[in-house]
C-alpha positions in Angstrom: 28.9 24.6 19.0 28.4 20.9 19.7 24.9 21.6 20.9 24.1 23.3 17.6 25.5 20.4 15.6 23.5 17.9 17.6 20.4 20.1 17.2 21.0 19.9 13.4 21.0 16.1 13.7 17.8 16.2 15.6 16.2 18.5 12.9 17.3 16.1 10.1 16.2 13.0 12.0 12.8 14.6 12.7 12.5 15.4 9.0 13.2 11.8 8.1 10.6 10.7 10.8 8.0 12.9 9.0 8.9 11.4 5.6 8.6 7.9 7.2 5.1 8.8 8.4 4.1 9.9 4.8 5.6 6.7 3.2 3.9 4.6 5.9 0.5 6.1 5.0 1.2 5.5 1.3 2.0 1.9 2.0 -1.2 1.2 3.9 -3.5 3.3 1.7 -6.0 1.5 -0.5 -4.4 3.1 -3.6 -1.7 0.9 -5.2 1.8 2.4 -5.2 5.4 1.2 -5.4 7.0 2.7 -2.4 10.2 0.6 -2.3 12.3 3.4 -3.8 11.1 6.0 -1.3 11.7 3.6 1.6 15.2 2.8 0.3 16.0 6.5 -0.1 14.9 7.1 3.5 17.0 4.1 4.7 20.0 5.8 3.0 19.3 9.1 4.6 18.9 7.4 8.0 22.2 5.6 7.4 23.9 8.9 6.7 22.6 10.3 10.0 23.7 7.2 11.8 27.2 7.5 10.3 27.4 11.1 11.6 26.0 10.3 15.1 27.5 6.9 15.8 31.1 8.2 16.5 29.6 10.7 19.0 27.9 8.1 21.1 31.0 6.9 23.0 31.8 10.5 23.9 28.1 11.0 24.8 28.3 8.1 27.2 31.3 9.7 28.8 29.5 13.0 29.1 26.5 11.4 30.7 28.7 9.6 33.3 29.3 12.0 36.1 32.9 10.9 36.8 34.6 12.5 33.8 37.6 14.4 35.2 38.4 16.2 31.9 35.2 18.2 32.0 35.3 21.3 34.2 32.7 21.1 37.1 30.8 24.2 35.9 30.2 22.5 32.4 29.3 19.0 33.7 25.5 19.7 33.5 25.8 21.1 29.9 27.9 18.2 28.7 25.5 15.7 30.4 22.6 17.4 28.6 24.6 17.2 25.3 25.4 13.5 25.9 21.8 12.7 26.6 20.8 14.6 23.4 23.2 12.6 21.3 22.1 9.3 22.8 18.4 10.3 22.1 19.3 11.1 18.4 21.1 7.7 18.1 18.1 5.8 19.6 15.8 7.7 17.3 17.9 6.8 14.2 18.0 3.2 15.3 14.2 3.0 15.8 13.6 4.7 12.5 15.8 2.1 10.8 13.8 -0.7 12.4 10.5 1.0 11.4 11.7 1.5 7.8 12.6 -2.2 7.6 9.2 -3.1 8.9 7.5 -0.7 6.4 9.6 -2.2 3.5 8.5 -5.7 4.5 4.9 -4.6 4.7 5.1 -2.9 1.3 6.6 -6.0 -0.3 4.0 -8.3 1.3 1.3 -6.0 0.1 2.6 -6.0 -3.5 2.8 -9.8 -3.4 -0.8 -10.0 -2.2 -1.9 -7.6 -5.0 0.0 -9.7 -7.6 -1.6 -12.9 -6.3 -5.1 -11.2 -6.5 -4.3 -10.1 -10.1 -3.2 -13.6 -11.0 -6.4 -15.1 -9.6 -8.5 -12.8 -11.7 -6.5 -13.4 -14.9 -6.7 -17.2 -14.3 -10.5 -17.0 -13.8 -11.0 -15.1 -17.0 -8.7 -17.5 -18.9 -10.7 -20.5 -17.6 -13.9 -18.8 -18.7 -12.5 -18.0 -22.1 -11.2 -21.6 -22.6 -14.6 -23.2 -22.6 -16.0 -21.4 -25.7 -12.6 -21.6 -27.4 -12.6 -25.4 -27.0 -16.2 -25.9 -28.2 -15.7 -23.5 -31.1 -12.5 -25.3 -31.9 -14.2 -28.7 -32.0 -17.0 -27.5 -34.3 -14.5 -25.6 -36.4 -12.7 -28.7 -37.6 -15.3 -29.3 -40.4 -15.9 -33.0 -39.7 -18.7 -34.4 -41.8 -19.9 -36.9 -39.3 -20.8 -35.1 -36.1 -24.0 -36.2 -34.4 -25.2 -32.6 -33.8 -24.7 -31.3 -37.3 -28.0 -32.6 -38.8 -29.9 -31.5 -35.7 -32.2 -28.5 -36.2 -31.0 -26.8 -33.0 -27.4 -28.1 -32.9 -25.9 -24.7 -33.6 -28.1 -22.9 -31.1 -27.5 -25.6 -28.6 -23.7 -25.3 -28.9 -24.0 -21.5 -28.4 -26.3 -22.0 -25.4 -23.9 -24.5 -24.0 -21.0 -22.1 -24.3 -23.0 -19.2 -22.8 -24.3 -21.4 -20.0 -21.0 -22.9 -19.0 -19.3 -19.4 -19.2 -22.0 -17.9 -17.0 -21.8 -20.7 -14.5 -18.1 -20.4 -14.3 -18.3 -16.6 -14.0 -20.9 -17.0 -11.2 -18.7 -19.6 -9.3 -15.6 -17.4 -9.6 -17.6 -14.3 -8.5 -18.8 -16.1 -5.4 -15.4 -17.4 -4.5 -13.9 -13.9 -4.7 -11.7 -14.5 -7.7 -13.6 -11.9 -9.8 
């Protein structure tokens, strides 16, 4: 009976291990995803398995020790096997918990990097948009005495200046990897 119970724990722990592999692949795939909830759910499942297995580990250590007088001699090998089985499940659950913590940390780091990358792109586009906004704002104030107003090519020159500066900034940001 105990062996079947422990086999059930092994089955559930292996299922969690499979789910961890899938979440791990999702975290490190090039497609953006928010895996924190799935990781947290797996940590909760793993915790439930740990709560079920942890009380059995002290008994398992007694089963593995060969000098337990309460176990009949013809069942010692079976109880040792059962004890080793319980200890393996406990170790598996512990290692899965450590792996989930690492995957959660990697997921959060990856999200942070993606957000930083997004902020760089947004900042670059805002900087590019600020130049024509500033120039148009100055010329939109309707002053009568601006040196460029009577010039034949003043309007075209202002547009060329806006376009040239925007293109130069776009090119610089593109080269630096911000766009």
